[in-house]
C-alpha positions in Angstrom: -13.0 8.4 2.7 -14.1 5.9 0.1 -10.5 4.7 -0.4 -10.1 4.2 3.3 -13.3 2.2 3.5 -12.2 0.1 0.5 -8.9 -0.6 2.2 -10.6 -1.5 5.4 -12.9 -4.1 3.6 -10.0 -5.5 1.7 -7.6 -6.1 4.6 -9.2 -5.7 8.0 -13.0 -6.0 8.1 -13.3 -9.8 8.6 -10.7 -9.7 11.3 -12.6 -7.0 13.2 -15.9 -8.9 12.8 -14.3 -12.1 14.1 -12.8 -10.3 17.1 -16.1 -8.6 18.0 -18.0 -11.9 17.7 -15.4 -13.5 20.0 -15.7 -10.7 22.6 -19.5 -10.9 22.6 -19.6 -14.7 22.7 -16.9 -15.1 25.5 -18.7 -12.5 27.7 -22.2 -14.0 27.2 -21.5 -17.7 27.1 -17.8 -18.4 28.0 -18.2 -22.2 28.4 -19.6 -22.7 24.9 -17.0 -20.3 23.4 -14.0 -22.1 25.0 -15.5 -25.5 24.0 -15.7 -24.2 20.4 -12.1 -22.9 20.5 -10.7 -26.2 21.7 -12.9 -28.4 19.5 -11.0 -31.6 18.7 -10.9 -32.2 14.9 -8.7 -35.2 15.0 -7.4 -37.1 18.0 -4.1 -39.1 17.6 -3.3 -36.9 14.5 0.1 -36.6 12.8 0.0 -32.9 13.6 -1.3 -30.8 16.6 -0.8 -30.2 20.2 1.1 -32.9 22.2 -1.4 -34.4 24.7 -0.7 -37.5 26.8 2.0 -38.6 24.5 0.1 -38.1 21.2 -0.9 -35.2 19.0 -4.4 -33.8 18.9 -5.5 -31.4 16.2 -7.9 -28.8 17.6 -9.6 -26.0 15.8 -7.4 -23.5 17.6 -4.2 -25.3 16.5 -5.5 -25.5 12.9 -5.9 -21.8 12.7 -3.0 -20.5 14.8 -0.3 -23.0 13.9 -1.3 -24.2 10.4 -3.4 -21.6 8.6 -1.7 -18.5 10.1 1.5 -19.8 8.3 0.0 -18.2 5.2 -0.4 -14.9 6.9 3.2 -14.9 8.0 4.3 -16.0 4.6 2.6 -12.9 3.0 4.3 -10.7 5.7 7.6 -12.4 4.9 7.1 -11.8 1.2 6.9 -8.0 1.7 9.9 -8.1 4.0 11.9 -10.2 1.6 11.2 -7.9 -1.4 12.0 -4.8 0.7 15.4 -6.3 1.4 16.4 -8.2 -1.7 15.2 -6.0 -4.6 17.5 -3.2 -5.9 14.7 -0.6 -5.2 13.6 -2.4 -2.0 12.2 0.0 0.6 14.5 -1.3 3.3 17.7 -0.8 1.3 20.0 2.2 1.2 20.1 5.5 3.1 16.4 6.1 2.6 15.6 3.3 5.0 18.2 4.2 7.6 16.1 6.5 9.7 12.9 4.3 9.7 15.1 1.3 10.7 16.7 3.1 13.6 13.2 4.4 14.6 12.0 0.8 14.5 14.7 -0.2 17.0 13.4 2.5 19.3 9.9 1.2 18.7 10.9 -2.1 20.1 13.4 -1.0 22.9 10.9 1.5 24.2 8.0 -0.9 24.8 10.2 -3.6 26.2 11.8 -1.1 28.7 8.4 0.2 29.8 6.8 -3.2 30.1 9.6 -4.9 32.0 10.5 -1.7 34.0 6.9 -1.2 35.3 6.6 -5.0 35.9 9.8 -4.8 38.0 8.4 -2.0 40.2 5.1 -3.9 40.6 7.0 -6.6 42.6 8.7 -9.9 41.9 5.5 -11.9 41.8 4.1 -9.7 39.1 7.4 -9.6 37.2 7.8 -13.4 37.2 4.2 -13.9 36.0 4.4 -11.5 33.1 8.1 -11.2 32.1 7.8 -13.7 29.3 5.3 -11.4 27.5 7.9 -8.7 26.9 7.5 -9.0 23.1 3.7 -8.5 23.1 3.9 -4.7 23.1 6.7 -4.6 20.4 4.3 -5.6 17.6 2.8 -3.2 15.0 -0.3 -4.3 13.1 0.6 -3.2 9.5 -2.9 -3.1 8.1 -4.6 -1.2 11.0 -1.6 1.2 11.4 -1.6 2.0 7.7 -5.3 2.6 7.8 -5.0 5.0 10.8 -1.9 6.6 9.3 -3.9 7.5 6.2 -6.7 8.9 8.3 -4.3 11.1 10.3 -1.7 12.2 7.6 -3.6 11.6 4.4 -2.5 9.0 1.8 0.1 11.4 0.1 2.0 12.4 3.3 5.6 11.2 3.5 4.9 10.1 7.1 2.7 7.3 5.7 5.5 5.8 3.7 7.8 6.2 6.7 5.2 4.4 8.8 5.0 1.5 6.3 8.8 1.1 6.3 8.8 1.1 10.1 6.0 -1.5 10.2 7.6 -3.8 7.7 10.9 -3.6 9.6 8.9 -4.3 12.8 7.4 -7.3 11.2 10.8 -8.6 10.3 12.1 -8.2 13.8 8.9 -9.8 15.1 9.4 -12.9 13.0 12.9 -13.2 14.3 11.7 -12.8 17.9 9.0 -15.4 17.5 11.6 -17.9 16.0 14.3 -17.3 18.7 12.5 -16.5 21.9 9.1 -18.4 21.6 9.8 -22.0 20.5 6.9 -24.3 20.6 8.9 -27.1 22.2 12.3 -28.5 22.7 14.6 -27.6 19.8 15.5 -30.3 17.4 18.0 -28.8 15.0 18.0 -31.8 12.6 14.4 -31.1 11.7 15.3 -27.4 11.0 17.9 -28.9 8.6 15.1 -30.7 6.8 13.2 -27.4 6.4 16.1 -25.6 4.9 17.0 -28.6 2.9 13.6 -28.5 1.3 14.0 -24.8 0.6 17.4 -25.4 -1.0 16.2 -28.3 -3.1 13.2 -26.5 -4.5 15.2 -23.4 -5.3 17.8 -25.5 -7.2 15.3 -27.7 -9.1 12.5 -25.2 -9.8 14.3 -21.9 -9.9 18.1 -21.9 -10.4 18.4 -25.0 -12.7 15.7 -24.0 -15.3 17.4 -20.5 -15.6 20.8 -22.2 -15.9 19.5 -24.5 -18.7 18.0 -21.6 -20.5 21.2 -19.5 -20.7 21.6 -18.0 -24.1 18.1 -19.0 -25.2 15.7 -16.0 -25.3 12.7 -18.3 -25.6 13.5 -19.7 -22.1 11.7 -23.0 -22.9 12.7 -24.8 -19.6 11.8 -21.9 -17.4 8.5 -21.4 -19.2 7.6 -25.1 -18.9 8.4 -25.1 -15.1 6.4 -21.8 -14.7 3.3 -23.0 -16.7 3.4 -26.8 -16.3 4.5 -27.1 -12.6 3.4 -23.7 -11.5 3.4 -23.3 -7.7 3.2 -27.1 -6.9 6.9 -27.6 -6.2 6.8 -24.8 -3.7 3.6 -26.1 -2.2 5.2 -29.5 -1.6 8.4 -27.9 -0.2 6.2 -25.7 2.0 4.4 -28.7 3.4 7.7 -30.3 4.2 9.1 -27.1 5.7 6.0 -26.6 7.8 6.1 -30.1 9.2 9.8 -29.8 9.9 9.3 -26.6 11.8 6.7 -28.3 13.9 9.0 -31.1 14.7 12.0 -28.8 15.2 10.4 -27.0 18.2 10.1 -23.6 16.4 6.6 -22.2 16.0 5.1 -23.9 13.0 3.3 -20.7 11.9 6.7 -19.6 10.7 7.2 -22.8 8.7 6.8 -21.3 5.2 9.3 -18.6 5.7 12.3 -20.5 4.3 10.3 -21.3 1.1 9.3 -17.7 0.4 12.9 -16.7 -0.4 13.1 -19.5 -3.0 10.2 -18.4 -5.2 10.9 -16.5 -8.4 10.1 -12.8 -7.9 9.8 -9.6 -9.9 12.7 -7.3 -10.3 10.8 -4.5 -8.6 8.0 -3.9 -6.1 5.5 -1.1 -5.9 5.1 -1.5 -2.1 2.7 -3.2 0.3 -1.0 -2.2 -0.2 -0.1 -0.6 -3.5 -2.8 -1.5 -6.1 -0.2 -1.6 -8.8 1.1 -4.8 -7.3 -1.9 -6.5 -8.9 -0.2 -6.0 -12.3 3.0 -8.0 -11.3 2.7 -11.6 -12.6 5.8 -13.2 -11.3 5.2 -16.4 -9.4 5.8 -14.8 -5.9 3.2 -12.1 -6.6 0.8 -14.6 -8.3 0.9 -16.8 -5.2 0.3 -13.7 -2.9 -2.7 -12.6 -5.0 -4.1 -16.1 -4.8 -3.7 -16.2 -1.0 -5.1 -12.8 -0.3 -8.8 -13.7 0.1 -8.2 -17.0 1.8 -6.0 -15.3 4.3 -8.7 -12.7 5.0 -10.9 -15.7 6.0 -8.1 -17.1 8.1 -7.8 -13.7 9.9 -11.6 -13.9 10.6 -11.1 -17.2 12.4 -7.9 -16.0 14.1 -9.9 -13.1 15.6 -12.8 -15.4 16.4 -10.6 -17.9 18.2 -8.1 -15.6 19.9 -10.0 -12.4 20.8 -12.6 -14.1 23.0 -11.5 -12.7 26.4 -13.8 -11.9 29.3 -13.7 -8.3 30.4 -13.2 -9.6 34.0 -9.8 -10.9 32.8 -8.2 -7.5 32.9 -5.2 -7.5 35.1 -1.6 -6.4 35.4 -0.6 -7.7 32.0 -3.3 -5.7 30.4 -2.0 -2.4 31.7 1.6 -3.4 31.1 0.9 -4.2 27.4 -1.0 -0.9 27.0 1.8 1.1 28.7 4.4 -0.6 26.5 2.4 0.3 23.4 1.0 3.7 24.2 4.1 5.1 26.1 7.1 3.0 25.0 6.3 3.0 21.3 6.0 6.8 20.7 8.8 7.6 23.1 11.1 5.1 21.6 10.3 5.9 18.0 10.6 9.7 18.6 13.9 9.5 20.5 15.6 7.0 18.1 14.1 8.7 15.0 15.3 12.1 16.2 18.8 10.8 16.9 19.0 9.3 13.4 17.6 12.4 11.7 19.6 14.9 13.8 22.8 13.9 15.4 23.4 11.1 13.0 22.5 13.4 10.1 20.4 10.8 8.2 17.5 13.2 7.9 13.8 12.7 7.4 11.8 12.5 4.2 11.1 15.9 2.6 7.9 17.4 4.0 8.1 15.4 7.3 8.7 17.1 10.7 10.4 15.7 13.7 7.2 16.1 15.7 5.5 13.8 13.2 7.6 11.0 14.7 5.5 11.2 17.9 2.3 10.8 15.9 3.8 7.9 14.0 4.7 6.3 17.3 1.1 6.4 18.5 -0.1 5.0 15.2 2.4 2.2 15.4 1.2 1.4 18.9 -1.8 -0.5 17.4 -0.5 -4.0 18.0 -3.7 -6.0 17.6 -3.1 -9.0 15.3 0.5 -9.7 16.0 0.2 -8.7 19.6 -2.6 -11.2 20.0 -0.5 -13.9 18.4 2.5 -13.2 20.6 0.3 -13.2 23.7 -1.0 -16.6 22.7 2.4 -18.1 22.4 4.1 -16.2 25.3 1.8 -17.4 28.0 0.0 -20.6 28.8 -3.8 -20.5 28.6 -5.1 -18.8 31.8 -5.6 -15.4 33.5 -2.2 -13.9 32.5 -2.7 -14.8 28.8 -6.2 -13.4 28.8 -5.1 -10.2 30.5 -2.3 -9.8 27.9 -4.7 -10.4 25.1 -7.0 -7.8 26.5 -4.1 -5.3 26.4 -3.6 -6.2 22.7 -7.3 -5.6 22.0 -7.3 -2.3 23.9 -4.4 -1.1 21.7 -7.1 0.1 19.3 -7.2 3.1 21.7 -4.0 4.2 20.0 -6.1 5.1 16.9 -8.0 7.7 18.9 -4.8 9.0 20.6 -3.2 9.2 17.1 -6.0 11.3 15.7 -5.8 13.6 18.8 -2.0 13.8 18.5 -2.4 14.7 14.9 -4.7 17.6 15.7 -2.5 18.8 18.6 0.7 18.8 16.5 -1.2 20.4 13.6 -0.5 17.7 11.0 -1.3 19.0 7.5 -3.1 16.1 5.7 -1.9 15.4 2.2 -4.1 13.4 0.0 -3.1 11.8 -3.3 
């Protein structure tokens, strides 16, 4: 239990505290809460929401659109390593079943969400349809925490769950970029972002290694690594973020092109693995440096986004919950079973088919990413608040997961 509590304090506690404060504040003094959320830091700013022909930087924009870029950069780092490294967790046959199950974990919630909305009538459907991606999200940190409680840290289902959650994050980033732009698309600015990524890769990564060919001392690479450190990537990241904002894509994704350019280790121990602390390549060094600041960012994200009045519960609340609590486990089980059985891809040794159902319930904890998607899918108002309430209530999946684990007689395996 100590390890679980240690994990909770490292990755989730500040986010939970921020969300609880927001819920209490919004339901006791909603006017002051919303005034705080929309507090104007800088009117006529170079960045921020467009308002009456000029940009206004609010506290909400600073957290959701600027600072959350670091959160998504860390998520992208894990996805990138899982794909690019020779021993990456999303490479080869071992990842096939989790990837197919991930597809089910997205198709299922979308089908349930839109299907129920359709049967609730055209008015409801038209009001909530744009939020179809809200129930597709899986909160990696909370799902991992609950997965360890249900299966034990040594159970193969926990690793399966992590692979599924990482793949879900990758799909979620693509969905955010394609289906939820922040404005009219301006491809020329997207070219600026990828141009910055290409330039920093060539000058700070490829060229030093090229100049050091045949020299074991690697003087140029060493000078770039110690002298310039992360600064070329920080500058490229700032350019990329600004270009994303101007391109119409959500600026919180603005650091993603830069992540792929940073020198990385030739192996990864896996997300949340303490052994990652011993990797000192630049990509892992930057992640380690960002870890605690991002925890603070997540506190403010919870504080500024989870403040929903309980009276806001509505159709979108129940649709999001149905998508997560019904669509997720059904989709993950069906697609995972098809992959493991008829497709003969198999399951990890020691894992049963029925464990897919439990994994589906664990993966139904949407929280962080579901909140974020709800904030960008809907304009501020009753529907957005109702969808956010559904994302918050997805914590119920933790209780359902524990019950499902007992019913299916999961045998916990600790390390």
